[in-house]
C-alpha positions in Angstrom: 244.3 186.5 -5.1 242.1 185.2 -2.2 238.6 183.8 -2.7 236.0 184.5 0.0 232.6 182.8 0.0 229.8 184.4 1.9 226.3 183.1 2.2 223.8 185.9 2.4 220.0 185.5 2.5 218.2 186.4 -0.7 216.3 189.3 1.0 219.6 191.1 1.9 220.2 192.9 -1.4 221.3 196.0 0.4 224.1 194.1 2.1 225.2 192.6 -1.2 225.3 196.1 -2.8 227.4 197.5 0.1 229.8 194.6 0.0 230.1 194.9 -3.8 231.1 198.5 -3.5 233.8 197.7 -1.0 235.2 194.9 -3.0 235.2 196.8 -6.3 236.9 199.8 -4.6 239.9 197.6 -3.7 240.0 196.1 -7.2 238.2 192.9 -6.5 235.5 191.0 -8.3 232.1 189.7 -7.1 230.4 186.7 -8.7 226.9 186.2 -7.5 225.1 182.9 -7.7 222.0 181.4 -6.3 221.4 177.9 -5.0 218.3 177.9 -7.2 220.6 177.7 -10.3 221.4 174.0 -9.6 218.8 171.5 -10.7 217.9 168.5 -8.5 219.7 166.2 -11.0 222.9 168.3 -10.9 222.8 168.4 -7.1 222.4 164.6 -7.0 225.5 164.2 -9.3 227.5 166.5 -7.1 226.4 164.5 -4.0 227.4 161.2 -5.6 230.8 162.6 -6.7 231.4 163.9 -3.2 230.6 160.5 -1.6 232.9 158.8 -4.1 235.7 161.2 -3.3 235.3 160.4 0.4 235.4 156.7 -0.3 238.6 157.1 -2.3 240.1 159.3 0.4 239.4 156.6 3.0 240.9 153.9 0.8 237.5 152.1 0.5 237.6 152.2 -3.3 240.3 152.7 -5.8 240.7 155.9 -7.8 240.5 155.8 -11.6 243.6 157.2 -13.3 242.9 160.1 -15.6 244.1 158.1 -18.6 241.2 155.6 -18.0 238.5 158.3 -17.9 238.5 158.8 -21.7 238.4 156.1 -24.3 240.8 157.6 -26.9 
């Protein structure tokens, strides 16, 4: 299975419908989401997580092992 992400302007509902018909015809699935679904707080959390991931990738901070993420 291949995932393809396409950004289409909100006012292009005809294009979304046409693409959906093509994808469904070949047995695919379309999941439609809107950027409006993410709150400002959620977007801030995602941004912080992304910045942290880049710091870990660059070796500027140490990663936290999964076993340390939960206090069991």
